[in-house]
N, C-alpha and C positions, 0 to 999 in steps of 0.2 A: 023560283023554280031552279032545279039543278040542270046543268048542261048534260048532254049525253055522256061525256067523259066522266062527270061526277057521279052519274047514276051507275056507270060501269064500275067505278071504284067502290060503291056501296056494297057490291056483291063479293068483294075480295075478302079473304080471311085476314085477320090481324097479322101483320108481318112478323111479330115477335113470338107467335105461337110456336111451341117446340114441335119439331118434326116427329112424326110417328115412325119414321124409318130408323135404321140402325144409327146409334149415336156416333158422330164423327170423331176421328182421332185428332189429337192435338196437331199432328202434322198436316192433316187436311184443313183444319181451321186456319193454321198459319199460312197455308198456301192460298187460301181464299182471301185472307186479309191484305189490305194495302199497306204494307210496311213502309215506313219512311226510308228504310234501307232496302235496296233491291239489287238482284244480280243482273248481269248483262249477258246477252247472247251474241254469238258471232258465228261466222261461217268457218267450216273446216278449211285449212290451207289448200290451195289449189295445187294439184299434181299433174303436170302435162304428160300426155301419153307419148311414150318413146316411139319414134318413127321406125326404127330398126330393132330387130330382135338380136340382142347380144348378151353375153354373160354380164357385161358391165356397161351401163348406159353412158351417155355423154357427160352426165354430172358426176361420174364416179371420181373419187379421190385417188384412185389407182392410176399410175402412169402406164402407157401401153407396154413398156418393157417389164413391168412388175405385175402383170396379170396374165392368166392363161389366155391363149388365142381363141377367138370365136370363129375364125376362118381357117380352114385346113382341108386337106384331101384325104380320103380313105379309099384304099385299093385292096385287092386280094393279097398283094404282097405285104400289106400292113399287118396281116394276121400271122400268128405263129402256129405252125401245124403240130408242134410238139404238144400243144394243149389238147389236141384231139385224141391222144392216147391216154387212157386212164392211168393214174399213178398207183403203183402197187403198194407203196408205203413200206416196203421191205428192203432192207439193205442186203446186198449180196455178200456171202461169206468168201474170204480169200481161199484160193486153192491150196491144198495141203502139199502138193508136189508139182513139179514142173510138168506141163502137158507133154505127152509123147509125140503129138502131131499138131501142126498149126490148125487154127480154125479155118473152116472153108470160107472162101470169099463170098460164096453164094448166100451166106446167112446174114449179110448186111441188111439192116432194116430198110424197108421201103414203105413209106407211109401211104402212098397212093396206089392202091392195089385193085385188082379186078374183082367185080361183083360175081358171086356164084350164081349159077343157074338154079331155078326152082327144082326141087326133087321131082323125079319122073313119077314116082308113085309114093305118096306120103304114107300109104298103108305099110310099105316095107319098113319104114322107120319104126312103126309101132311093134314090129316083130323082131326087134333088135334083141340080141342075146344079153344075158346078164353081164357078161364080160364087157360088152359094148356099153352097157348102162354105167359101169364103173368109169369107163373112159369119159362118158358124158358128164358124170358127176365131177370129174376133175376139170372139165372144160365148161363148167356152169357159168352163170352170170352173162349169158348171151353169146357164147362162143359159137362160131359157125360149125356146121356139120362137116367132118372130114370127108374126103372123096372115097375112102375105102373103109371097110369094116373088118375089124380083127375078130376072127372066130375063135372059140375056145380051143379048137384043135390045132390052131396055128402056133408056131414057136413064138416065144415071148420076144418079139422084135417089132419095133415101129418103123416101117419103111417110109421115112420122110426125110426132111433135111436133118432131123435129129435121129440118130440110131441109138437104141438102148439095148444093152445086153446085161443079163444078170448072172451069167455063169461066173463061178469063182468069185462072187461078190464084187465084180468089177463092171462098171457101166461105161459104154462108149457113146459119147454125145458129140456130134459134129467132128468126129475124129479125135476127140479129147477123151482120154481114159480117166475115169473118176471112180472112187470107191462108191459102194452102194449108198452110203449115208449122204455123201456129197451129191450124188445124182439126185437123190430125193430133194435136197435143198435147191439144186439147180432147176429141177422141174417146177418147184414151187415158185421160183422167182422168174423163170423164163417160160411162160405158158405159150402154147402154140397159138398162132393167129393166122387168119387168112389175109393175104395181101392182094392189093388191087393194082394191076398193071395197065389199066386203061381198057381192057377188053373184058366184056361181061362173059365171054365164053370160056375164059381161062381161070382156073383156081389153083393157087399155090398154097400148100400147107406150110405154115410156120408154127411157132410155139403156141399151143392152145391151152396150156395148163395154168394160165394166170389166175390167181385167186384160189388155186386148189388147196384143199386142206390135207389131201393124202394122195399117194401114188396108187393107181389101180392095182388090185391084187394080182391080176394076171401078168403085170409087168415085173412082178417080183418072183413069181413061182417058177417060171421056166417050163410050165406044163399046163395041163388042163385046169380050168378053174374048179372043176368038180373035186379034184384031189387036194386035200389039205396039206399044207406045208408042214414038215416036221418041226416040232417045237425046238427052238434054239436054246442052248444053255444060257444061264444067267450071265455068264462071263462073256459070252459072244454077242449078246443082244445089246444094241445101242438104244439110247433114249428115243431117237427118231423112229426106230423100228417098232418100239412099244407103242408110241403114239399113233402110228399108222394102223396098228391092229385095233386100237380103241376106237379110232375114228372111222373104221370101215362101215359102221352103221348096220341097221337091220335091213332085211330084204324089202320090207314094206317101205322104208324110207327111200331106198334106192328107186323103187318103182314109182313112187310119188315124184321124186326129182326128175326121173326120166320123162314122165308125162308133161311136166312144166317145160322142160327143155325142148321136147319134140314140138309142142305147140308153138314156142317161140321160133324155132327153126322154120317151121312151115309158114308162119306168118311173115317172117323176114323175107323168105325166098319168094313167096307168092304175092305179097302185098308191097313191101318196101322196095325190093330190087327193081321191079318194073317201073316204079315211079322215078327212081334215080336214073334209070336208063332213059326215060322220057325227058328228064331235065337236061341231060347232056345232048340229046338230039334236037330238042325243040328250039326253034329260032323265033317264033312269034312271042312277043313280050306278054301279051294277055294270056296266052296259053301257058307260058312258064309260070306266071303268077297263080293261075288256077291250079297248076300242078303242085306248086309250093303249098297252097292251101290244102290240097289233097294229101300231101306228104305229112303236114302237121297233124291233120286229123288221124291219119293212119298210125303215126308214131304215138299219138295219145291213146288211140284204141288199143295198140299193142303194148301199152305201158313201157314204152321205150324212151321216154323223155328223162332228162336228168343226166348226171355225170357218171352213173354206174353202168351205162350201156357201152359195151366194149366195141361196138361198131361205130362209135362216134367219129373215128378217124375217117372212115369212108364218107359219112354224112357231111362232116364239117368241111372237108376239103372241097367237096362238090359245091357246098353252099358258098364258101369263101370265093371260089372262082367266079360265081355269078354276080358278086358285088361289082365287078368291073363292067357289067352291062350298063350301069349308070341310070337305071330307072328308079325314081323315088318310090313308086308303088312296089316294085319288086324288092328293092332294098329293105323296105319296112317288113315285107313278108319274110325275107331272109333273116332279118334281125330278130323277128319274133321267134323263129325256130331256133336260132343260135342261142338266144337267151334261155329258151326252154331246155336246151341241152346243158345248161349250167356251165358255160365257159368261165374261165377265171383269168386273172392276171392281165397281160397285155391284150388278149382277145376280148375280155370284158370291156376294157377301156375303149377299144376300137369300135365295138358294136354300139356302145353308148355314144361315141363320137358320131357314128354313122347316123343314128337316129337324131341326134342334136342338129347335125348339118341339115337334115331334111326338115326338121321342125322350125328352122329359122324363117321359112316362108309360110305366111299365114294361109296361103292357098292349099297347103298340105294338111291343114288341121282336120279336114274331112277324112283324108286318108288315114290319119292317126286314129281318129275316132272310130272309123269303120273296122279297122283291124285290131281294135282293143289293145293298142300299144301301151296305153296308160297302165293297164293291169300288169304287164310285163315289167315296166319300169318300177312300179311300186313294189313288186316282188323282189327286184334287185335291192332296193333300199331296206326291205324287210329281212332278207335272208343273208345277204353278203356281209362280209366283215368290213366295217367302216375304215379302220386304220390301215388295212391292207389295200383298200380300193378307193382311197380318197379322191383321186383324179377321176376315176370312173363315176363315182357318186356325183362329182362336180358337174359333169356333162349330162348325167341322168337327171339331176335336179334342174339343170338349165332348160332341158326340154319340158319338164313339168312346170317350170316357171312360165314358159312361153304359153303353153296351152291353158294354164290357170287364168290367164287374162282373157280367155274366150268364155263368155257366159254359158255356152253350150256344154262345156265340160264340167261346170260347177256341180251339178247334181251327181254325175258319175264319180267325181273325186270325193264327194261327201260319202257316197255309198260304199266306196272301196277303202275308207278309213285313212284318207290322205292326211288329215289333221293329226290323228293319233300317231301315224308313222313319222311325220315330220317332228312332232314334239318329242317322240322317243329318241330320234337322232340328236336333237338339240340337247336333250338331257344327257345323252351319252357324251357329246362334245364337252358339256359343262363338267361332267365327272372326270373325263380324261384330262382336261385342263387343270382341274383342282388337284388331281393326283400328281401330275408332272410339274406343277407350279409355273407352267408357261404355256402359251398357246401353241398347239401342234401345227406343224407345217401344213399349209393349204387349208387349214380349218376355217380361216377367215373368208377365203374365196367361197367355200361351200356354204358357210353361214349366210353370205350375201344372197345366194340363190334360194336357200330355204326360207329366210325371212321375207324375201320378195314374194315368194309363193304364198306364204301365210297372209301377207298384205292383200293379195288378191282374193284369198278365200274368205277373209273375215267379213266380206260384204254379205255373206250368207248367214241368216239367223241360226241355222243348224251348226255352222262352224263356230259361231260365238258361244253357243250353248255347250259345245264339246270342249272348247278351250276353258270355260269355267268349270266344267265337270272334272277335268283332269288337272285343275289348278296350274294352268300353263303360264299365267301372268308373272308369277315370281321367277319361273325359269327364264322367261324372256328378259326380265330385269337382271338376272345373273349373267346372261350373255352380254348385256350392255356393260356390266361391271367388269367382266373379264376382258372384253374387247373394246374398252372405252377409247382406245387409240385408233380404232377402225371406224372412220366416219361413215362409210357405206353401211356397215352393219347397224350402227346406232341410228342412222337416218331411217333405214327400213323398219326397225322396231318402233321408232317414234311414229312412223306412219301407221303401223299396226295399232298402237295405243291411241293415236288421234282418232282412228275410226271406232275402236272399241269404247272409248270413254264418252262417245256421243250417246251411248246407251246406259241407262241408269244402273242396271245390274253389273255391267262390266266396270263402270266407274266406281261403284262401291267396292268391288273386289280389288281393284288396283289401289284405291285409297286406304284399304285395310293393310296393305303391305307397307309397313312404316319406313322401310329402307328406300322406297322409291323417291322420297322427297330430296334426300341428300344426293341420290343418283342424278336427279334432274338438275339440281344446282351445279353439280360437278360438270355436267354436260354443257350448261350455259356458260360456265367459266372457261371451259376448255375450247369451246367452239363459238365464242361470243360474236364473231364476225361472219359466221357461216349461216346465212339467213335461212336456207332451206331446212336445216336441222333445228336451229333456235326457234323459228316460228312455230314448229310443231311441238316442241317441248313446252313452250309457253302456252300454246293452245291446250295441251293436256292439263297443265296446272290450272288453267281457267275452268276446265270441265270438273276437275277434282274439287275445286273450292266453290263451285257454283251452288251446290245444295247440301254441303256437308260442313257443318261448323267445326267438327273435330278435325277435318282435313285442313281447314284454315288455321286452326291452332297448331297442329303438328308442323305444318310448313313454316309458319312464322317463328317457331321455336328452333328450327334448324339453324345452325351457326352460319351467319352471313347471308341469310335469306333476303332481308330487305336491302342491304348494301348491294347484293348481286342484281336485284331487280333495278335498283337505282342506276348502277353502272350500265346495265343493258339499255335502260331508258335513255341515258345520256348518249350512248354510242349511236343508237339508231335515230335519235332526234337529230344529231349532227349529220348522219348519212342522209336523212330525209330532207334536211335543209339543202344539202348539196345537190341532191337529185332534183329538187324543186326548181333550182336555178336554170335547169335545162329548158324550162317552159318560159317563153317570153310573155310579157303582159298582154300582148295582142293575140297570142296563140289560142286556138280553140282546142279544148281537150275532148276526147271522145265522150259521148253522152253516157254510155254504159261501160265504163272502163273498169278493169280489174285493178285493185290497189297495187301500188308499187311495192317492191319487196320490203324496203325499209318501213314504209307506211303500214304494211300488213303486220309486221312485228309490233309496231306501236299500238295497233288496234287490239291485238291479243294481250299485250302487256297492260294496257289501261283496264282491260276486262279483269285481269287477275287482281289489280289494285282495287277495283270496285268491289270484287268479291271478298277480298281480305278485309276491307273496311267495314264489312258487316259485323265481324267479330268485335265484341265490346272491348276486348283487350288489345286488339290490333288497330282498329279504326282510329282511336285518339292518338296513337303513336304516329300513324301516317299523317294525320291532320296537323300534327306538330312538326313534321319533317319539312323543313324549309326547301330543301332541294327537290323533293318529290312534288310538293305543291307548286313550286316555281316552274318545273317542267310541264305540269298539267296546265297551268295558266298560260305559259308560253305557247303551248300547242293550241289552246283554245283561241289565243290571240292571232296566231299566224295562219290558221286553217279556216277555210270557208266550207260551210256545210254543202254547198253546191259541188265542190270539188272533192271533198273528203268526208262524206256523210257519216260513215260508220265510225271513223276516228273521232269526229267532233261529238257525236252522240255518246260514245263510250267515255270520252273525257268529261263531258258534262254530267254523265251518270256517276262517275267517280267523285266529282266535286260535290254532287248532291249527297252521296253517302257520307262523305267527310264533313259536310256542313251540318250533319245531324248532331255531331258532338259539340256541346257547349263547354269546352275546356279553356282554361285561362291561356295556355300557350298555343292555342290553335292558330295556325297561319291563315286558315280559311276565315276565321272570325276577324283577324286583324286586317284582312284585305277584302272584306265583304263588299265594300262600295265599288272597288275595282272589278270584282266579280260581277256585280249587278250591271255595271256598264258593259262588260263583255257579253252578258246575256241578252242585251237589247237587240243585237243583230240577229239572234236566233228567233226572238219573238216576232220579228217582222219578215221572217223568211217564209217560203211556201212549203216548207217541210214540216208536216204535222208531228212526226216523231221528235224532231228537234225542238219544236214549240213545246211539246209535252215535257221534255227533259228540262227546259229552261223554266217552265212554270213550277216544276217540282222543286228546283233549287230556290226559287222565290218563296215557295211555301215554307222552307226551312229558314231562310234568311229573314223573312218578314216578321219573325218573332222578335226581331230587334227594332227598336223605335227609329233608329236612323234609316234603316231600309224602308220602313213604312213611309217616312217622309220622302225618301227618294222615289218610291212608287207613285205617290201623289204628284210630286213635282214633275215627273216624266210622263204623267198620264198613263202609267202602266195599269192602273186600276180600271180604266175604261176598256183596255184590252182584255182584262180578266172577265169583265162583265160580258163582253162580246163573245168570249169563248163559251159562255154558258149555252149559247145557241148551237154549239158544234155538234150536238146530238151524239157525242162520244163520251161514254161514261167516265173513262180515266181522265180526260181533259176537263170535264165538268167537275170531277172530284178535286183535282189539283187546283183549278181556278177558284173553286169554292173555299178551299183551304186558305188561299191568299186573302180572300175577302173576309173570311172569319178572323184572321189575324188583324186585318185593318179595323174591324168593328170593335176590337178590344179597346181601341182609343175612341172615346166618346166624340172627339172633335172630327173624326173621320167617318162616322156612321152615316151621315147624310149622303155620302158618295154613292150609296147603294141605289139611291133614287135616280142617279144619272144613267141615262141610257136604258131605263126600264129594268134596273137591276132586281127589284123586288119581284116583278112579274116573272122574270126569267128564272129566279130561284124557285118560285112556286111551280113553274112549268117543269123544272128538273125534278122536283119532288113528285110531281104527278107522273112523269114519264118513267123515271127510274126507281122511285121510292119503293113500289110494291115488290121489286125483286132485288133491290140493292140496299140493305139496311145500313151499310156504312155511309153511303152517299146521302141517304135520307137523314141520318143522324147529323151529318155535317151541315146540311141545309138548315135543319131545325136549330142547330147551335148558332148559325149565322143570323137567322131570323130572330132568335132569342136575344142576341146581343143588340140587334138593331131596335127591337121593340121593348127594351128595358125601361121600366117606369112609365109605360104608356097608359093613357086613360081611356082611349077609344081605338078599337081595332080598325075601324073603317078609315079614321083619319091617319092612322099609321101606315096601313098597307094599301088602302083604297078599297072601295066596295067590292069590286069583282075579285080582287086577289084575296080579300078577307073571306068571302064566301067559299071560294075554292079551297082555301087553306083549311077552313073549318071542316069541310067535307072530307078532305084528305086525312086530317088528323083523326077525325071520328072513325073513318074506315080503318086506319092503322090501329086504333085502340080497340076496335071491335064494337063500337057504340053505333048501333043501327037506328038512328032516330032521324026523322025528317026535319030538315031545316027550312023554316018559312022565309 
């Protein structure tokens, strides 16, 4: 009778039947197969979180005197009020003759002027005359309404600080007599403005014609606008006068311009002025913050943001004064408005510093997020000139770096295009460096902030996808090439790559950039004793060579690749020995300790060697390299798996891959017995991963007759038979491989009967055979060797094992017949 397990097996389909599903690719078949050569996994290098938010952390290679400060103060006095006046962009023409009277001292500019009162009746503005319309057209672009209206019947004279007369083609301005053509240029370059003297009830008229394209017609005629001026002769007409006639425009255009200006005037006086008045009177911080929010919304509604707004002087000086209040919440609201007004130069730098100072405290992250400061900062990076504002960009990026470490900002940064903006700036830096042939001043400081921000962002799958879509990895490699002397920049990019190459698509993208291998070798050679950088570069190389045979070949063909790895191995082996002496023999080490710095480099380095050894053109060369093999064996001899688990396992895996090659000059083959001795301590350990690696090495070495004798002499075969009960497919597979090699020698076949070896092999076939054709094949080969030239199955295997074996083989072959 068949046992329940045997009856269950009868119902199974033959294991060799082809699947009806889609045919597997060669890559899938290879990934399923148990190759004698295998890659090694390891953890990404640990990066401790910095306790304080600074431009440069404690591990920075920059000395304090060679880097921008992270601590400073920003006050109202830090800002320049000259930035609040829009730049005309027009140079003044020199006077043609000496003025007849000195300029009035009353015309000296005063940047802080009084706000005007709202118009009493806006309807009166709409009834303005056509002459007034021309005056408004001259004072377009947001100029305030003057206090008085010039009617068409009045003489052609502006009764303000500037007096204009057109009689006898001479114009008097501030007591200075000019020709009419010069007066035109003067009015173009010196527009009237309203000044603010601290009292909202007082309005003083100054130049209002800034940005004007023509002088109003009634200022030229000396009479009513309805009367046409006589046509001047060609000899007397100047080019300026001709252009003024052409630019006069149609009546419809004037009316349209008037409508826009009137609406702006009404909006400014009815909406903005009262808010500014409240800002100066309010003492409660919360109310001031609410008023700032109201001001921002009003400016946005009135289309008054940006640097074209002529009343920026009034706004900005009021905002600058409030900086001294010292409230973080208020400062952020002020900074948002100031940035929206498109300040430049020193003021842009100071407002970026102000935000940076606030962002250094994590408790302010919620304030930054609630006020959408990130959007304003990204707009600075997107729209301002990099070369002209490098220092402002530095502190702007410093803030973005800080908040990018907060997961709550990650989605917002992705949605607002932070990755694309940063890579655009990096590309710009690369191009500027390439053109100039040298690194631009402060570009390294800025790159540290940008690359640190990207390091935080690449944790997002969306960020990785964007980096791949814009082909960002070669640009980052270019940064490393151009700034290879800047350890901070190189370390940040190495951290980016160590994260990215943990994902297959990113790993393939970087591996396809052929220049990266020489770059990484240069970094190892330059910073060989800088563990934090080297360990990441070696980790990246391990990722690149893990599943890409072309990457293994490309790296091995780079000049000095193997000697560089050997030198690194030797350096950190010595450092590790020195650090190991700090532990006394009686000292207890922490149970779950993090690998020491030198040890961590050795872990990543042995992984690279194990991966390279898979390539048939590289593996034999490494196996024949006495220095590399010597360091591997020395590591295995000096380290305990209880203390250095990952390093011992990686070293054993490397030896396993090298032991695959049966070449004449192989150091592994020459020292096979010494290696077998070293492996014994792994076999008797309590670490199943270590046991598995040791058994795999024995699987390769046991093809040699001397190793088979060693296995029998040291009773290693009994251990292999015991491992068949491990209920672990990989361990059973490797142990069965060693037993298969032993049964090749007829004198050693009987050892399978020791410890119930035959029964355990049949149990493995029953338990794993239906789903694991490789293990089933290996068990069958071992049993075939054992039963060669037998005459009776029962006497060879035993009755119970023979019956079970017949049922299993029949099931696998698809023969459904009942066995009696």
